[in-house]
C-alpha positions in Angstrom: 17.7 16.5 -15.1 20.6 14.1 -14.5 20.6 15.0 -10.9 16.9 14.3 -10.5 17.4 10.8 -12.1 20.4 10.1 -9.9 18.5 11.2 -6.8 15.5 9.0 -7.7 17.7 6.0 -8.4 19.7 6.5 -5.2 16.4 6.8 -3.2 15.1 3.6 -4.7 18.4 1.8 -4.0 18.3 2.9 -0.4 14.7 1.8 -0.1 15.6 -1.6 -1.5 18.4 -1.9 1.0 16.0 -1.4 3.9 13.7 -4.2 2.7 13.3 -7.4 4.6 14.1 -10.6 2.8 10.7 -11.0 1.2 8.9 -10.5 -2.1 7.1 -7.3 -2.8 3.3 -7.5 -2.4 2.5 -4.3 -4.2 4.1 -1.3 -6.0 3.5 2.4 -5.8 2.0 3.3 -9.2 1.6 7.1 -8.6 2.8 9.6 -6.1 1.8 13.2 -5.9 3.4 15.5 -3.3 5.2 14.0 -0.4 4.7 10.2 0.0 6.8 8.2 2.5 7.2 4.7 3.8 8.3 3.6 7.2 10.2 0.3 7.0 12.8 -1.4 9.2 13.0 1.6 11.5 13.7 4.0 8.6 11.5 6.6 6.9 12.1 7.0 3.2 10.5 9.0 0.4 8.6 7.0 -2.1 8.5 7.5 -5.9 6.3 5.8 -8.5 7.6 2.3 -9.2 8.8 1.6 -5.7 8.1 -1.9 -4.3 6.0 -2.3 -1.2 6.2 -5.0 1.4 4.2 -6.5 4.3 4.8 -4.3 7.3 5.3 -1.1 5.4 3.6 2.0 6.7 2.7 4.4 3.9 2.1 8.1 4.7 0.8 10.9 2.5 1.3 14.5 3.5 -1.3 17.2 3.3 -2.1 17.9 -0.4 -0.5 14.6 -1.4 -1.8 11.3 -2.7 -0.6 7.8 -3.6 -1.8 5.1 -5.9 -1.0 1.5 -5.1 -1.3 -1.7 -7.1 -1.2 -5.1 -5.4 -0.1 -8.4 -7.0 -3.7 -9.6 -7.6 -4.7 -6.4 -9.3 -6.3 -4.7 -6.2 -5.8 -1.0 -6.5 -5.9 1.6 -3.7 -5.8 5.3 -3.8 -4.7 7.1 -0.6 -5.9 10.6 0.0 -4.1 13.6 1.6 -2.9 13.2 5.2 -3.4 9.4 5.2 -1.5 6.6 6.9 -1.9 3.0 6.0 0.0 -0.2 7.2 0.1 -3.4 5.1 -0.3 -6.0 7.8 -0.8 -9.2 5.7 -0.9 -10.0 2.1 -0.9 -13.5 0.7 -2.3 -14.4 -2.7 -1.5 -18.0 -3.7 -4.6 -19.3 -5.7 -3.1 -22.7 -6.4 -2.9 -23.4 -2.6 -6.1 -21.4 -1.9 -4.0 -19.3 0.5 -5.4 -15.8 0.8 -5.0 -12.9 3.2 -5.4 -9.2 2.7 -5.2 -7.2 5.9 -4.5 -3.4 6.0 -4.8 -0.8 8.8 -5.9 2.7 7.8 -4.9 4.7 10.9 -6.0 8.0 9.5 -7.1 9.7 6.3 -9.0 8.2 3.3 -8.5 5.4 0.8 -10.5 4.2 -2.2 -10.3 0.5 -3.0 -11.0 -1.5 -6.1 -10.5 -5.2 -5.5 -8.8 -7.3 -8.0 -8.9 -11.1 -8.0 -9.4 -11.1 -4.2 -12.9 -9.7 -4.8 -13.8 -12.8 -6.9 -11.8 -15.6 -5.3 -11.7 -14.8 -1.6 -13.7 -11.7 -0.5 -13.9 -13.0 3.1 -10.0 -12.8 3.2 -10.0 -9.0 2.8 -10.0 -6.9 5.9 -9.6 -3.2 6.2 -9.2 -2.0 9.8 -9.5 1.5 11.2 -9.2 2.7 14.8 -13.1 2.7 14.9 -14.0 -0.4 12.9 -13.1 -3.4 10.8 -14.5 -3.6 7.3 -15.0 -6.8 5.3 -15.8 -6.5 1.6 -18.9 -7.7 -0.2 -18.4 -5.8 -3.4 -15.5 -4.7 -5.5 -15.2 -0.9 -4.9 -15.4 1.1 -1.7 -14.2 4.2 0.0 -13.2 4.4 3.6 -12.2 7.3 5.9 -10.6 7.2 9.3 -10.4 10.2 11.6 
């Protein structure tokens, strides 16, 4: 058990060392199976609690899934065999500065918008290879093939 804790702590420390000088925009709440992040020319395994940053590319393997929670309370669940890039995320209500832009290259994701859905729904964009989706509600499912 100690080895598992050490390995998880070491992996999180390595992930943090590959982080650009910026604040996290989200965190990985759940991970089932193999979940990875590509960041700063490195690919690292992800575990629940890991911080996520603008520019991160998250990947779930077959029979794997991930749950993500953004700063504003937006939640996203990635299905098996998915790849998602966080292109932009700004949530500064005092300055009315909002941007939520992700690219789902493949796979599926379910979204439940947090404060973005109420304060700035027009600032939310979910892009796929086939289309760009803007939100008008608070929950939606998208699939990219």
